[in-house]
PyMOL Python script that loads the backbone (N, CA, C, O; Angstrom):
from pymol import cmd

cmd.read_pdbstr("""\
ATOM      1  N   MET A   1    -128.950  88.055 119.520  1.00  0.00           N
ATOM      2  CA  MET A   1    -129.195  88.421 118.137  1.00  0.00           C
ATOM      3  C   MET A   1    -127.969  89.024 117.544  1.00  0.00           C
ATOM      4  O   MET A   1    -127.437  90.005 118.063  1.00  0.00           O
ATOM      5  N   ILE A   2    -127.502  88.443 116.443  1.00  0.00           N
ATOM      6  CA  ILE A   2    -126.298  88.894 115.767  1.00  0.00           C
ATOM      7  C   ILE A   2    -126.643  89.372 114.329  1.00  0.00           C
ATOM      8  O   ILE A   2    -127.143  88.585 113.526  1.00  0.00           O
ATOM      9  N   PHE A   3    -126.392  90.584 114.026  1.00  0.00           N
ATOM     10  CA  PHE A   3    -126.591  91.091 112.691  1.00  0.00           C
ATOM     11  C   PHE A   3    -125.349  90.760 111.879  1.00  0.00           C
ATOM     12  O   PHE A   3    -124.258  91.242 112.184  1.00  0.00           O
ATOM     13  N   ASN A   4    -125.509  89.931 110.835  1.00  0.00           N
ATOM     14  CA  ASN A   4    -124.343  89.438 110.089  1.00  0.00           C
ATOM     15  C   ASN A   4    -124.562  89.710 108.556  1.00  0.00           C
ATOM     16  O   ASN A   4    -125.396  89.075 107.912  1.00  0.00           O
ATOM     17  N   THR A   5    -123.820  90.622 108.045  1.00  0.00           N
ATOM     18  CA  THR A   5    -123.939  91.025 106.629  1.00  0.00           C
ATOM     19  C   THR A   5    -123.517  89.842 105.724  1.00  0.00           C
ATOM     20  O   THR A   5    -123.912  89.807 104.559  1.00  0.00           O
ATOM     21  N   GLY A   6    -122.733  88.887 106.226  1.00  0.00           N
ATOM     22  CA  GLY A   6    -122.330  87.756 105.400  1.00  0.00           C
ATOM     23  C   GLY A   6    -123.374  86.650 105.398  1.00  0.00           C
ATOM     24  O   GLY A   6    -123.253  85.690 104.637  1.00  0.00           O
ATOM     25  N   CYS A   7    -124.366  86.766 106.211  1.00  0.00           N
ATOM     26  CA  CYS A   7    -125.451  85.762 106.305  1.00  0.00           C
ATOM     27  C   CYS A   7    -126.447  85.990 105.151  1.00  0.00           C
ATOM     28  O   CYS A   7    -126.982  87.084 104.973  1.00  0.00           O
ATOM     29  N   THR A   8    -126.678  84.892 104.359  1.00  0.00           N
ATOM     30  CA  THR A   8    -127.609  85.095 103.209  1.00  0.00           C
ATOM     31  C   THR A   8    -129.045  84.939 103.593  1.00  0.00           C
ATOM     32  O   THR A   8    -129.921  85.383 102.852  1.00  0.00           O
ATOM     33  N   LYS A   9    -129.349  84.298 104.777  1.00  0.00           N
ATOM     34  CA  LYS A   9    -130.704  84.079 105.213  1.00  0.00           C
ATOM     35  C   LYS A   9    -130.726  84.134 106.743  1.00  0.00           C
ATOM     36  O   LYS A   9    -129.845  83.562 107.385  1.00  0.00           O
ATOM     37  N   THR A  10    -131.679  84.785 107.321  1.00  0.00           N
ATOM     38  CA  THR A  10    -131.826  84.826 108.742  1.00  0.00           C
ATOM     39  C   THR A  10    -132.071  83.411 109.290  1.00  0.00           C
ATOM     40  O   THR A  10    -132.850  82.657 108.708  1.00  0.00           O
ATOM     41  N   ALA A  11    -131.439  83.056 110.364  1.00  0.00           N
ATOM     42  CA  ALA A  11    -131.594  81.740 110.997  1.00  0.00           C
ATOM     43  C   ALA A  11    -131.612  81.881 112.498  1.00  0.00           C
ATOM     44  O   ALA A  11    -130.948  82.767 113.036  1.00  0.00           O
ATOM     45  N   THR A  12    -132.343  81.044 113.186  1.00  0.00           N
ATOM     46  CA  THR A  12    -132.435  81.035 114.599  1.00  0.00           C
ATOM     47  C   THR A  12    -132.563  79.652 115.110  1.00  0.00           C
ATOM     48  O   THR A  12    -133.073  78.770 114.418  1.00  0.00           O
ATOM     49  N   GLY A  13    -132.112  79.439 116.305  1.00  0.00           N
ATOM     50  CA  GLY A  13    -132.210  78.126 116.951  1.00  0.00           C
ATOM     51  C   GLY A  13    -133.395  78.032 117.898  1.00  0.00           C
ATOM     52  O   GLY A  13    -133.565  77.033 118.597  1.00  0.00           O
ATOM     53  N   PHE A  14    -134.240  79.110 117.918  1.00  0.00           N
ATOM     54  CA  PHE A  14    -135.331  79.250 118.873  1.00  0.00           C
ATOM     55  C   PHE A  14    -136.707  79.186 118.201  1.00  0.00           C
ATOM     56  O   PHE A  14    -137.089  80.167 117.562  1.00  0.00           O
ATOM     57  N   PRO A  15    -137.474  78.097 118.305  1.00  0.00           N
ATOM     58  CA  PRO A  15    -138.776  77.940 117.696  1.00  0.00           C
ATOM     59  C   PRO A  15    -139.784  79.100 118.156  1.00  0.00           C
ATOM     60  O   PRO A  15    -140.696  79.469 117.415  1.00  0.00           O
ATOM     61  N   GLU A  16    -139.571  79.632 119.380  1.00  0.00           N
ATOM     62  CA  GLU A  16    -140.456  80.650 119.864  1.00  0.00           C
ATOM     63  C   GLU A  16    -140.260  82.010 119.141  1.00  0.00           C
ATOM     64  O   GLU A  16    -141.054  82.929 119.338  1.00  0.00           O
ATOM     65  N   ASP A  17    -139.222  82.133 118.320  1.00  0.00           N
ATOM     66  CA  ASP A  17    -139.035  83.366 117.532  1.00  0.00           C
ATOM     67  C   ASP A  17    -140.033  83.426 116.346  1.00  0.00           C
ATOM     68  O   ASP A  17    -140.266  84.506 115.804  1.00  0.00           O
ATOM     69  N   PHE A  18    -140.607  82.309 115.952  1.00  0.00           N
ATOM     70  CA  PHE A  18    -141.455  82.242 114.774  1.00  0.00           C
ATOM     71  C   PHE A  18    -142.908  82.644 115.071  1.00  0.00           C
ATOM     72  O   PHE A  18    -143.464  82.348 116.128  1.00  0.00           O
ATOM     73  N   VAL A  19    -143.478  83.317 114.105  1.00  0.00           N
ATOM     74  CA  VAL A  19    -144.891  83.695 114.144  1.00  0.00           C
ATOM     75  C   VAL A  19    -145.705  82.362 114.170  1.00  0.00           C
ATOM     76  O   VAL A  19    -145.530  81.512 113.297  1.00  0.00           O
ATOM     77  N   PRO A  20    -146.575  82.200 115.161  1.00  0.00           N
ATOM     78  CA  PRO A  20    -147.322  80.963 115.257  1.00  0.00           C
ATOM     79  C   PRO A  20    -147.994  80.557 113.951  1.00  0.00           C
ATOM     80  O   PRO A  20    -148.659  81.369 113.307  1.00  0.00           O
ATOM     81  N   GLY A  21    -147.819  79.307 113.570  1.00  0.00           N
ATOM     82  CA  GLY A  21    -148.390  78.760 112.341  1.00  0.00           C
ATOM     83  C   GLY A  21    -147.576  79.014 111.083  1.00  0.00           C
ATOM     84  O   GLY A  21    -147.953  78.579 109.995  1.00  0.00           O
ATOM     85  N   SER A  22    -146.452  79.724 111.232  1.00  0.00           N
ATOM     86  CA  SER A  22    -145.682  80.046 109.981  1.00  0.00           C
ATOM     87  C   SER A  22    -144.634  78.994 109.637  1.00  0.00           C
ATOM     88  O   SER A  22    -144.137  78.976 108.511  1.00  0.00           O
ATOM     89  N   LEU A  23    -144.291  78.134 110.560  1.00  0.00           N
ATOM     90  CA  LEU A  23    -143.219  77.114 110.249  1.00  0.00           C
ATOM     91  C   LEU A  23    -143.718  76.081 109.266  1.00  0.00           C
ATOM     92  O   LEU A  23    -144.812  75.538 109.415  1.00  0.00           O
ATOM     93  N   THR A  24    -142.881  75.806 108.232  1.00  0.00           N
ATOM     94  CA  THR A  24    -143.201  74.774 107.271  1.00  0.00           C
ATOM     95  C   THR A  24    -141.939  73.936 107.071  1.00  0.00           C
ATOM     96  O   THR A  24    -140.820  74.416 107.251  1.00  0.00           O
ATOM     97  N   THR A  25    -142.143  72.683 106.698  1.00  0.00           N
ATOM     98  CA  THR A  25    -141.033  71.787 106.448  1.00  0.00           C
ATOM     99  C   THR A  25    -140.525  71.996 104.983  1.00  0.00           C
ATOM    100  O   THR A  25    -141.316  72.088 104.044  1.00  0.00           O
ATOM    101  N   LEU A  26    -139.226  72.064 104.838  1.00  0.00           N
ATOM    102  CA  LEU A  26    -138.602  72.200 103.540  1.00  0.00           C
ATOM    103  C   LEU A  26    -138.769  70.917 102.740  1.00  0.00           C
ATOM    104  O   LEU A  26    -138.740  69.826 103.309  1.00  0.00           O
ATOM    105  N   ASP A  27    -138.946  71.037 101.420  1.00  0.00           N
ATOM    106  CA  ASP A  27    -139.026  69.862 100.571  1.00  0.00           C
ATOM    107  C   ASP A  27    -137.770  68.998 100.633  1.00  0.00           C
ATOM    108  O   ASP A  27    -137.831  67.768 100.639  1.00  0.00           O
ATOM    109  N   GLU A  28    -136.628  69.688 100.677  1.00  0.00           N
ATOM    110  CA  GLU A  28    -135.352  68.998 100.781  1.00  0.00           C
ATOM    111  C   GLU A  28    -134.559  69.728 101.920  1.00  0.00           C
ATOM    112  O   GLU A  28    -134.466  70.955 101.937  1.00  0.00           O
ATOM    113  N   PRO A  29    -134.004  68.937 102.852  1.00  0.00           N
ATOM    114  CA  PRO A  29    -133.159  69.566 103.875  1.00  0.00           C
ATOM    115  C   PRO A  29    -131.976  70.318 103.310  1.00  0.00           C
ATOM    116  O   PRO A  29    -131.452  69.965 102.253  1.00  0.00           O
ATOM    117  N   LEU A  30    -131.546  71.378 104.027  1.00  0.00           N
ATOM    118  CA  LEU A  30    -130.393  72.179 103.611  1.00  0.00           C
ATOM    119  C   LEU A  30    -129.268  72.074 104.693  1.00  0.00           C
ATOM    120  O   LEU A  30    -129.488  71.646 105.826  1.00  0.00           O
ATOM    121  N   GLU A  31    -128.116  72.476 104.280  1.00  0.00           N
ATOM    122  CA  GLU A  31    -127.041  72.599 105.240  1.00  0.00           C
ATOM    123  C   GLU A  31    -126.452  73.982 105.202  1.00  0.00           C
ATOM    124  O   GLU A  31    -125.967  74.437 104.166  1.00  0.00           O
ATOM    125  N   MET A  32    -126.496  74.669 106.364  1.00  0.00           N
ATOM    126  CA  MET A  32    -126.026  76.044 106.437  1.00  0.00           C
ATOM    127  C   MET A  32    -124.535  76.005 106.740  1.00  0.00           C
ATOM    128  O   MET A  32    -124.081  75.379 107.699  1.00  0.00           O
ATOM    129  N   SER A  33    -123.786  76.708 105.873  1.00  0.00           N
ATOM    130  CA  SER A  33    -122.304  76.729 106.086  1.00  0.00           C
ATOM    131  C   SER A  33    -121.950  78.061 106.759  1.00  0.00           C
ATOM    132  O   SER A  33    -122.824  78.765 107.264  1.00  0.00           O
ATOM    133  N   GLY A  34    -120.677  78.389 106.756  1.00  0.00           N
ATOM    134  CA  GLY A  34    -120.198  79.655 107.303  1.00  0.00           C
ATOM    135  C   GLY A  34    -120.206  79.582 108.853  1.00  0.00           C
ATOM    136  O   GLY A  34    -119.797  78.576 109.434  1.00  0.00           O
ATOM    137  N   ILE A  35    -120.684  80.676 109.513  1.00  0.00           N
ATOM    138  CA  ILE A  35    -120.688  80.749 110.970  1.00  0.00           C
ATOM    139  C   ILE A  35    -121.522  79.669 111.616  1.00  0.00           C
ATOM    140  O   ILE A  35    -121.271  79.292 112.761  1.00  0.00           O
ATOM    141  N   ALA A  36    -122.519  79.159 110.894  1.00  0.00           N
ATOM    142  CA  ALA A  36    -123.400  78.134 111.411  1.00  0.00           C
ATOM    143  C   ALA A  36    -122.674  76.768 111.413  1.00  0.00           C
ATOM    144  O   ALA A  36    -123.129  75.832 112.071  1.00  0.00           O
ATOM    145  N   GLY A  37    -121.565  76.655 110.690  1.00  0.00           N
ATOM    146  CA  GLY A  37    -120.765  75.454 110.768  1.00  0.00           C
ATOM    147  C   GLY A  37    -121.355  74.159 110.247  1.00  0.00           C
ATOM    148  O   GLY A  37    -121.104  73.093 110.809  1.00  0.00           O
ATOM    149  N   GLY A  38    -122.157  74.239 109.148  1.00  0.00           N
ATOM    150  CA  GLY A  38    -122.693  73.035 108.525  1.00  0.00           C
ATOM    151  C   GLY A  38    -123.894  72.439 109.266  1.00  0.00           C
ATOM    152  O   GLY A  38    -124.129  71.234 109.176  1.00  0.00           O
ATOM    153  N   LEU A  39    -124.646  73.247 109.984  1.00  0.00           N
ATOM    154  CA  LEU A  39    -125.806  72.774 110.705  1.00  0.00           C
ATOM    155  C   LEU A  39    -126.983  72.470 109.680  1.00  0.00           C
ATOM    156  O   LEU A  39    -127.117  73.146 108.660  1.00  0.00           O
ATOM    157  N   PRO A  40    -127.798  71.453 109.995  1.00  0.00           N
ATOM    158  CA  PRO A  40    -128.898  71.113 109.154  1.00  0.00           C
ATOM    159  C   PRO A  40    -130.087  72.106 109.324  1.00  0.00           C
ATOM    160  O   PRO A  40    -130.333  72.661 110.395  1.00  0.00           O
ATOM    161  N   VAL A  41    -130.781  72.278 108.217  1.00  0.00           N
ATOM    162  CA  VAL A  41    -132.003  73.094 108.215  1.00  0.00           C
ATOM    163  C   VAL A  41    -133.127  72.287 107.607  1.00  0.00           C
ATOM    164  O   VAL A  41    -133.004  71.826 106.472  1.00  0.00           O
ATOM    165  N   THR A  42    -134.232  72.098 108.336  1.00  0.00           N
ATOM    166  CA  THR A  42    -135.351  71.364 107.835  1.00  0.00           C
ATOM    167  C   THR A  42    -136.657  72.106 107.810  1.00  0.00           C
ATOM    168  O   THR A  42    -137.638  71.630 107.240  1.00  0.00           O
ATOM    169  N   GLN A  43    -136.681  73.306 108.444  1.00  0.00           N
ATOM    170  CA  GLN A  43    -137.908  74.131 108.480  1.00  0.00           C
ATOM    171  C   GLN A  43    -137.609  75.579 108.242  1.00  0.00           C
ATOM    172  O   GLN A  43    -136.495  76.046 108.480  1.00  0.00           O
ATOM    173  N   LYS A  44    -138.621  76.306 107.761  1.00  0.00           N
ATOM    174  CA  LYS A  44    -138.558  77.736 107.564  1.00  0.00           C
ATOM    175  C   LYS A  44    -139.857  78.380 107.950  1.00  0.00           C
ATOM    176  O   LYS A  44    -140.879  77.700 108.040  1.00  0.00           O
ATOM    177  N   GLY A  45    -139.850  79.710 108.187  1.00  0.00           N
ATOM    178  CA  GLY A  45    -141.041  80.403 108.579  1.00  0.00           C
ATOM    179  C   GLY A  45    -140.757  81.858 108.693  1.00  0.00           C
ATOM    180  O   GLY A  45    -139.763  82.360 108.167  1.00  0.00           O
ATOM    181  N   ILE A  46    -141.651  82.555 109.398  1.00  0.00           N
ATOM    182  CA  ILE A  46    -141.522  83.992 109.576  1.00  0.00           C
ATOM    183  C   ILE A  46    -141.177  84.289 111.042  1.00  0.00           C
ATOM    184  O   ILE A  46    -141.884  83.851 111.950  1.00  0.00           O
ATOM    185  N   VAL A  47    -140.094  85.030 111.267  1.00  0.00           N
ATOM    186  CA  VAL A  47    -139.708  85.446 112.679  1.00  0.00           C
ATOM    187  C   VAL A  47    -140.184  86.872 112.867  1.00  0.00           C
ATOM    188  O   VAL A  47    -140.348  87.634 111.913  1.00  0.00           O
ATOM    189  N   ARG A  48    -140.407  87.218 114.172  1.00  0.00           N
ATOM    190  CA  ARG A  48    -140.823  88.555 114.505  1.00  0.00           C
ATOM    191  C   ARG A  48    -140.009  88.966 115.731  1.00  0.00           C
ATOM    192  O   ARG A  48    -139.913  88.228 116.712  1.00  0.00           O
ATOM    193  N   TYR A  49    -139.419  90.176 115.647  1.00  0.00           N
ATOM    194  CA  TYR A  49    -138.625  90.676 116.780  1.00  0.00           C
ATOM    195  C   TYR A  49    -138.989  92.173 117.038  1.00  0.00           C
ATOM    196  O   TYR A  49    -139.220  92.954 116.115  1.00  0.00           O
ATOM    197  N   ASP A  50    -139.023  92.500 118.294  1.00  0.00           N
ATOM    198  CA  ASP A  50    -139.185  93.889 118.711  1.00  0.00           C
ATOM    199  C   ASP A  50    -137.794  94.452 118.937  1.00  0.00           C
ATOM    200  O   ASP A  50    -137.015  93.892 119.708  1.00  0.00           O
ATOM    201  N   VAL A  51    -137.479  95.548 118.277  1.00  0.00           N
ATOM    202  CA  VAL A  51    -136.158  96.145 118.325  1.00  0.00           C
ATOM    203  C   VAL A  51    -136.256  97.591 118.836  1.00  0.00           C
ATOM    204  O   VAL A  51    -137.077  98.371 118.355  1.00  0.00           O
ATOM    205  N   GLN A  52    -135.405  97.937 119.818  1.00  0.00           N
ATOM    206  CA  GLN A  52    -135.403  99.341 120.334  1.00  0.00           C
ATOM    207  C   GLN A  52    -134.482 100.167 119.469  1.00  0.00           C
ATOM    208  O   GLN A  52    -133.302  99.859 119.301  1.00  0.00           O
ATOM    209  N   MET A  53    -135.051 101.218 118.926  1.00  0.00           N
ATOM    210  CA  MET A  53    -134.269 102.200 118.124  1.00  0.00           C
ATOM    211  C   MET A  53    -133.491 103.157 119.029  1.00  0.00           C
ATOM    212  O   MET A  53    -133.765 103.255 120.225  1.00  0.00           O
ATOM    213  N   PRO A  54    -132.499 103.872 118.434  1.00  0.00           N
ATOM    214  CA  PRO A  54    -131.719 104.865 119.241  1.00  0.00           C
ATOM    215  C   PRO A  54    -132.640 105.918 119.884  1.00  0.00           C
ATOM    216  O   PRO A  54    -132.285 106.502 120.908  1.00  0.00           O
ATOM    217  N   SER A  55    -133.787 106.156 119.306  1.00  0.00           N
ATOM    218  CA  SER A  55    -134.755 107.155 119.826  1.00  0.00           C
ATOM    219  C   SER A  55    -135.565 106.583 120.967  1.00  0.00           C
ATOM    220  O   SER A  55    -136.400 107.283 121.541  1.00  0.00           O
ATOM    221  N   ALA A  56    -135.334 105.296 121.318  1.00  0.00           N
ATOM    222  CA  ALA A  56    -136.121 104.576 122.341  1.00  0.00           C
ATOM    223  C   ALA A  56    -137.425 104.013 121.847  1.00  0.00           C
ATOM    224  O   ALA A  56    -138.115 103.291 122.567  1.00  0.00           O
ATOM    225  N   GLU A  57    -137.771 104.346 120.599  1.00  0.00           N
ATOM    226  CA  GLU A  57    -138.998 103.779 119.983  1.00  0.00           C
ATOM    227  C   GLU A  57    -138.797 102.291 119.670  1.00  0.00           C
ATOM    228  O   GLU A  57    -137.739 101.860 119.212  1.00  0.00           O
ATOM    229  N   ILE A  58    -139.853 101.537 119.937  1.00  0.00           N
ATOM    230  CA  ILE A  58    -139.770 100.055 119.612  1.00  0.00           C
ATOM    231  C   ILE A  58    -140.378  99.860 118.227  1.00  0.00           C
ATOM    232  O   ILE A  58    -141.474 100.325 117.914  1.00  0.00           O
ATOM    233  N   LYS A  59    -139.591  99.136 117.411  1.00  0.00           N
ATOM    234  CA  LYS A  59    -140.088  98.777 116.067  1.00  0.00           C
ATOM    235  C   LYS A  59    -140.173  97.252 116.006  1.00  0.00           C
ATOM    236  O   LYS A  59    -139.305  96.561 116.541  1.00  0.00           O
ATOM    237  N   THR A  60    -141.201  96.731 115.365  1.00  0.00           N
ATOM    238  CA  THR A  60    -141.307  95.306 115.132  1.00  0.00           C
ATOM    239  C   THR A  60    -140.846  94.974 113.729  1.00  0.00           C
ATOM    240  O   THR A  60    -141.286  95.598 112.764  1.00  0.00           O
ATOM    241  N   ILE A  61    -139.977  94.012 113.610  1.00  0.00           N
ATOM    242  CA  ILE A  61    -139.513  93.567 112.322  1.00  0.00           C
ATOM    243  C   ILE A  61    -139.855  92.142 112.076  1.00  0.00           C
ATOM    244  O   ILE A  61    -139.780  91.315 112.985  1.00  0.00           O
ATOM    245  N   GLU A  62    -140.231  91.830 110.867  1.00  0.00           N
ATOM    246  CA  GLU A  62    -140.574  90.442 110.467  1.00  0.00           C
ATOM    247  C   GLU A  62    -139.794  90.097 109.263  1.00  0.00           C
ATOM    248  O   GLU A  62    -139.575  90.943 108.396  1.00  0.00           O
ATOM    249  N   MET A  63    -139.353  88.838 109.176  1.00  0.00           N
ATOM    250  CA  MET A  63    -138.609  88.380 107.989  1.00  0.00           C
ATOM    251  C   MET A  63    -138.704  86.860 107.909  1.00  0.00           C
ATOM    252  O   MET A  63    -139.016  86.188 108.893  1.00  0.00           O
ATOM    253  N   ASP A  64    -138.428  86.330 106.712  1.00  0.00           N
ATOM    254  CA  ASP A  64    -138.347  84.915 106.506  1.00  0.00           C
ATOM    255  C   ASP A  64    -137.061  84.401 107.181  1.00  0.00           C
ATOM    256  O   ASP A  64    -136.045  85.096 107.210  1.00  0.00           O
ATOM    257  N   ALA A  65    -137.125  83.174 107.721  1.00  0.00           N
ATOM    258  CA  ALA A  65    -135.952  82.654 108.407  1.00  0.00           C
ATOM    259  C   ALA A  65    -135.990  81.150 108.448  1.00  0.00           C
ATOM    260  O   ALA A  65    -137.045  80.537 108.285  1.00  0.00           O
ATOM    261  N   TYR A  66    -134.858  80.568 108.662  1.00  0.00           N
ATOM    262  CA  TYR A  66    -134.706  79.148 108.895  1.00  0.00           C
ATOM    263  C   TYR A  66    -134.688  78.814 110.376  1.00  0.00           C
ATOM    264  O   TYR A  66    -134.181  79.580 111.195  1.00  0.00           O
ATOM    265  N   LEU A  67    -135.244  77.666 110.702  1.00  0.00           N
ATOM    266  CA  LEU A  67    -135.129  77.145 112.078  1.00  0.00           C
ATOM    267  C   LEU A  67    -133.977  76.132 112.083  1.00  0.00           C
ATOM    268  O   LEU A  67    -134.009  75.155 111.335  1.00  0.00           O
ATOM    269  N   MET A  68    -133.005  76.352 112.888  1.00  0.00           N
ATOM    270  CA  MET A  68    -131.858  75.473 113.042  1.00  0.00           C
ATOM    271  C   MET A  68    -131.726  75.161 114.597  1.00  0.00           C
ATOM    272  O   MET A  68    -131.019  75.884 115.299  1.00  0.00           O
ATOM    273  N   PRO A  69    -132.365  74.154 115.086  1.00  0.00           N
ATOM    274  CA  PRO A  69    -132.408  73.892 116.493  1.00  0.00           C
ATOM    275  C   PRO A  69    -131.046  73.796 117.177  1.00  0.00           C
ATOM    276  O   PRO A  69    -130.940  74.063 118.374  1.00  0.00           O
ATOM    277  N   GLN A  70    -130.018  73.423 116.444  1.00  0.00           N
ATOM    278  CA  GLN A  70    -128.688  73.310 117.010  1.00  0.00           C
ATOM    279  C   GLN A  70    -127.951  74.667 117.137  1.00  0.00           C
ATOM    280  O   GLN A  70    -126.926  74.765 117.812  1.00  0.00           O
ATOM    281  N   LEU A  71    -128.477  75.670 116.499  1.00  0.00           N
ATOM    282  CA  LEU A  71    -127.884  77.026 116.545  1.00  0.00           C
ATOM    283  C   LEU A  71    -128.222  77.683 117.866  1.00  0.00           C
ATOM    284  O   LEU A  71    -129.384  77.738 118.267  1.00  0.00           O
ATOM    285  N   LYS A  72    -127.211  78.176 118.532  1.00  0.00           N
ATOM    286  CA  LYS A  72    -127.344  78.750 119.885  1.00  0.00           C
ATOM    287  C   LYS A  72    -127.544  80.251 119.907  1.00  0.00           C
ATOM    288  O   LYS A  72    -127.392  80.888 120.949  1.00  0.00           O
ATOM    289  N   CYS A  73    -127.891  80.825 118.740  1.00  0.00           N
ATOM    290  CA  CYS A  73    -128.120  82.255 118.673  1.00  0.00           C
ATOM    291  C   CYS A  73    -129.117  82.526 117.536  1.00  0.00           C
ATOM    292  O   CYS A  73    -129.676  81.608 116.935  1.00  0.00           O
ATOM    293  N   CYS A  74    -129.314  83.819 117.270  1.00  0.00           N
ATOM    294  CA  CYS A  74    -130.140  84.210 116.131  1.00  0.00           C
ATOM    295  C   CYS A  74    -129.229  85.046 115.241  1.00  0.00           C
ATOM    296  O   CYS A  74    -128.669  86.057 115.666  1.00  0.00           O
ATOM    297  N   LEU A  75    -129.093  84.589 113.965  1.00  0.00           N
ATOM    298  CA  LEU A  75    -128.318  85.362 112.939  1.00  0.00           C
ATOM    299  C   LEU A  75    -129.283  86.086 112.049  1.00  0.00           C
ATOM    300  O   LEU A  75    -130.115  85.480 111.372  1.00  0.00           O
ATOM    301  N   ILE A  76    -129.163  87.370 112.060  1.00  0.00           N
ATOM    302  CA  ILE A  76    -130.042  88.259 111.237  1.00  0.00           C
ATOM    303  C   ILE A  76    -129.295  88.640 110.018  1.00  0.00           C
ATOM    304  O   ILE A  76    -128.173  89.136 110.115  1.00  0.00           O
ATOM    305  N   SER A  77    -129.893  88.421 108.812  1.00  0.00           N
ATOM    306  CA  SER A  77    -129.361  88.866 107.561  1.00  0.00           C
ATOM    307  C   SER A  77    -129.982  90.205 107.256  1.00  0.00           C
ATOM    308  O   SER A  77    -131.157  90.235 106.888  1.00  0.00           O
ATOM    309  N   PRO A  78    -129.268  91.338 107.383  1.00  0.00           N
ATOM    310  CA  PRO A  78    -129.862  92.676 107.144  1.00  0.00           C
ATOM    311  C   PRO A  78    -130.334  92.826 105.679  1.00  0.00           C
ATOM    312  O   PRO A  78    -131.294  93.554 105.429  1.00  0.00           O
ATOM    313  N   GLN A  79    -129.687  92.161 104.716  1.00  0.00           N
ATOM    314  CA  GLN A  79    -130.121  92.293 103.351  1.00  0.00           C
ATOM    315  C   GLN A  79    -131.370  91.400 103.105  1.00  0.00           C
ATOM    316  O   GLN A  79    -132.014  91.550 102.067  1.00  0.00           O
ATOM    317  N   GLY A  80    -131.713  90.512 103.998  1.00  0.00           N
ATOM    318  CA  GLY A  80    -132.904  89.750 103.852  1.00  0.00           C
ATOM    319  C   GLY A  80    -134.140  90.393 104.432  1.00  0.00           C
ATOM    320  O   GLY A  80    -135.247  89.867 104.318  1.00  0.00           O
ATOM    321  N   TYR A  81    -133.927  91.589 105.082  1.00  0.00           N
ATOM    322  CA  TYR A  81    -135.052  92.248 105.730  1.00  0.00           C
ATOM    323  C   TYR A  81    -135.704  93.228 104.868  1.00  0.00           C
ATOM    324  O   TYR A  81    -136.672  93.866 105.280  1.00  0.00           O
TER     325      TYR A  81
END
""", "prot")
cmd.dss("prot")
cmd.show_as("cartoon", "prot")
cmd.util.cbc("prot")
cmd.orient("prot")
């Protein structure tokens, strides 16, 4: 998981990150530039992550995200949360 302030939308290459039933197909495919290097995007949905805070408390965060199967990591857009 990489927090990237230059990322305009959260994206992940892992379908299991998505809330079951939340993935939908985009009307028109997109191409993600920047760190993703022009990878295609055809689906979006809601991702859910459990994050450990400095206090050791676990917080669950959810946000809209793109599924990019060729992406080998998860890019989190903090401003999108």
